MARDONU-101270 format. One line per 10 residues: number of its first residue (from 0); their letters; for each residue x, y, z of N, C-alpha, C. Coordinates in nm, 3 decimals, padded with zeros to 5 digits. Example, Ala and Ser with C-alpha at 12.3 -4.5 7.8 and 13.67 -1.06 7.14 Angstrom:
<pts>
0 = as = 01.319 -00.569 00.780 01.230 -00.450 00.780 01.320 -00.330 00.780  01.285 -00.225 00.708 01.367 -00.106 00.714 01.290 00.003 00.787
</pts>
This chain:
<pts>
0 = mphlpgsasa = 05.924 00.379 05.398 05.971 00.352 05.531 05.885 00.253 05.563  05.868 00.172 05.620 05.791 00.060 05.716 05.681 00.130 05.801  05.565 00.113 05.776 05.460 00.159 05.861 05.465 00.021 06.013  05.438 00.123 06.150 05.423 00.060 06.256 05.262 00.038 06.230  05.243 -00.120 06.297 05.099 -00.159 06.301 05.065 -00.132 06.454  04.899 -00.080 06.421 04.850 -00.011 06.527 04.776 00.102 06.523  04.714 00.160 06.592 04.653 00.296 06.567 04.735 00.382 06.638  04.752 00.528 06.530 04.818 00.620 06.556 04.838 00.633 06.750  04.724 00.643 06.825 04.691 00.696 06.998 04.814 00.545 07.026  04.801 00.426 06.995 04.874 00.304 07.025 05.003 00.321 07.016
10 = irrlvpavhd = 05.057 00.405 06.889 05.170 00.359 06.885 05.239 00.484 06.934  05.176 00.618 06.974 05.241 00.722 07.061 05.242 00.705 07.192  05.163 00.579 07.247 05.146 00.553 07.367 05.311 00.450 07.377  05.356 00.383 07.299 05.438 00.302 07.290 05.635 00.437 07.367  05.614 00.530 07.392 05.683 00.638 07.418 05.563 00.740 07.545  05.569 00.718 07.654 05.495 00.830 07.708 05.524 00.942 07.681  05.666 01.005 07.664 05.698 01.133 07.649 05.613 01.206 07.488  05.640 01.098 07.418 05.558 01.174 07.265 05.382 01.161 07.311  05.330 01.034 07.414 05.234 01.065 07.431 05.173 01.178 07.480  05.221 01.197 07.580 05.222 01.340 07.672 05.261 01.484 07.578
20 = syeltretvl = 05.336 01.466 07.512 05.328 01.600 07.393 05.242 01.667 07.326  05.202 01.514 07.267 05.063 01.533 07.157 04.934 01.599 07.255  04.938 01.483 07.358 04.812 01.546 07.413 04.785 01.677 07.500  04.906 01.723 07.496 04.910 01.868 07.544 04.895 02.004 07.461  04.932 01.912 07.339 04.947 01.964 07.215 04.788 02.013 07.116  04.713 01.854 07.169 04.556 01.879 07.126 04.498 01.947 07.162  04.509 01.920 07.321 04.450 02.029 07.425 04.456 02.182 07.416  04.586 02.203 07.398 04.594 02.336 07.416 04.639 02.446 07.283  04.647 02.368 07.174 04.622 02.378 07.026 04.530 02.369 06.948  04.509 02.239 06.945 04.376 02.196 06.819 04.235 02.179 06.883
30 = qagpadrslk = 04.189 02.179 07.031 04.083 02.199 07.084 04.055 02.321 07.127  04.144 02.405 07.179 04.153 02.548 07.233 04.232 02.643 07.152  04.292 02.685 07.177 04.377 02.784 07.110 04.306 02.913 07.033  04.409 03.052 06.998 04.336 03.205 06.936 04.267 03.145 06.833  04.294 03.049 06.739 04.301 03.029 06.645 04.088 02.962 06.538  04.023 03.021 06.507 03.883 03.003 06.549 03.878 02.807 06.505  03.787 02.781 06.556 03.770 02.646 06.537 03.723 02.580 06.370  03.662 02.673 06.312 03.676 02.683 06.143 03.801 02.649 06.068  03.881 02.741 06.138 04.027 02.738 06.041 04.077 02.601 06.086  04.074 02.610 06.181 04.114 02.456 06.199 04.076 02.322 06.140
40 = elcyrylagd = 03.956 02.300 06.122 03.911 02.233 06.012 03.912 02.201 05.909  03.919 02.405 05.900 04.007 02.366 05.715 04.122 02.317 05.689  04.190 02.384 05.828 04.361 02.294 05.768 04.304 02.153 05.804  04.272 02.087 05.893 04.285 01.928 05.891 04.191 01.918 05.762  04.093 01.903 05.682 04.071 01.895 05.589 04.180 01.878 05.496  04.274 02.011 05.457 04.392 02.010 05.426 04.453 01.883 05.397  04.533 01.900 05.517 04.613 01.783 05.572 04.551 01.638 05.499  04.427 01.640 05.528 04.406 01.472 05.511 04.348 01.462 05.387  04.383 01.597 05.266 04.346 01.536 05.113 04.256 01.598 05.072  04.176 01.623 05.148 04.024 01.675 05.069 04.020 01.779 04.972
50 = aavmdfgrfd = 03.995 01.678 04.849 04.019 01.805 04.725 03.933 01.892 04.735  03.820 01.908 04.782 03.772 02.040 04.821 03.852 02.140 04.865  03.926 02.138 04.909 04.024 02.266 04.944 04.149 02.213 04.959  04.196 02.109 04.841 04.342 02.094 04.783 04.400 02.252 04.712  04.276 02.309 04.642 04.290 02.464 04.583 04.333 02.553 04.651  04.381 02.587 04.743 04.411 02.656 04.806 04.389 02.804 04.800  04.419 02.806 04.652 04.453 02.927 04.560 04.285 03.042 04.566  04.219 02.958 04.583 04.079 03.027 04.575 04.029 03.074 04.682  04.094 03.056 04.808 04.057 03.123 04.951 04.117 03.290 04.980  04.101 03.316 05.057 04.149 03.442 05.091 04.150 03.469 05.262
60 = gperaalewa = 04.230 03.581 05.266 04.220 03.636 05.361 04.238 03.506 05.508  04.211 03.513 05.649 04.255 03.429 05.714 04.248 03.273 05.685  04.137 03.251 05.584 04.117 03.104 05.566 04.264 03.071 05.450  04.297 03.133 05.410 04.433 03.143 05.294 04.570 03.111 05.363  04.552 03.211 05.457 04.666 03.230 05.540 04.691 03.123 05.615  04.607 03.064 05.682 04.582 02.947 05.752 04.621 02.825 05.695  04.580 02.789 05.521 04.628 02.676 05.464 04.734 02.687 05.420  04.821 02.828 05.368 04.924 02.850 05.355 05.069 02.761 05.479  05.000 02.836 05.580 05.074 02.770 05.681 05.064 02.629 05.703  04.927 02.552 05.675 04.919 02.403 05.705 04.988 02.357 05.599
70 = daipadsarp = 05.027 02.405 05.514 05.068 02.363 05.365 05.232 02.331 05.389  05.264 02.472 05.474 05.407 02.445 05.535 05.498 02.358 05.626  05.353 02.296 05.743 05.406 02.197 05.807 05.462 02.055 05.741  05.400 01.999 05.660 05.469 01.889 05.621 05.552 01.907 05.493  05.550 01.993 05.427 05.603 02.056 05.260 05.708 02.156 05.302  05.749 02.246 05.416 05.834 02.312 05.440 05.887 02.392 05.555  05.913 02.274 05.658 05.927 02.341 05.776 05.977 02.466 05.805  06.071 02.488 05.691 06.175 02.612 05.768 06.096 02.766 05.671  06.005 02.714 05.594 05.905 02.850 05.524 05.837 02.914 05.668  05.877 03.063 05.614 05.825 03.113 05.767 05.638 03.121 05.749
80 = arparvlrgt = 05.614 03.106 05.915 05.463 03.105 05.907 05.412 03.248 05.924  05.256 03.219 05.860 05.205 03.396 05.859 05.203 03.425 06.018  05.212 03.556 06.043 05.132 03.623 06.208 05.010 03.563 06.257  05.040 03.515 06.357 04.914 03.488 06.431 04.792 03.568 06.411  04.783 03.646 06.437 04.735 03.807 06.415 04.637 03.748 06.310  04.683 03.715 06.157 04.611 03.672 06.077 04.508 03.601 06.044  04.561 03.480 06.116 04.500 03.377 06.165 04.360 03.396 06.260  04.408 03.462 06.337 04.291 03.531 06.445 04.189 03.646 06.331  04.249 03.734 06.242 04.127 03.780 06.142 04.155 03.905 06.253  04.218 03.934 06.288 04.265 04.135 06.338 04.387 04.167 06.316
</pts>
């Protein structure tokens, strides 16, 4: 599949609704939201291919649940996600 030239932000701005949706998600989920910031950062690292977190079998508890959920996003969107309470540690 060919890639579009430009930054991700520039590409999202080509379709205003896509840009608006991304910004809303960024504000309400990525920057805010119920999950701890450290779990979000762990997931970002996993999705970016950071070798230090690719073997999520070495994690447990909320970290493991978050990584399994992050793995399901690009790999298998039909896979049921863990309950949000696991990610919050409650």
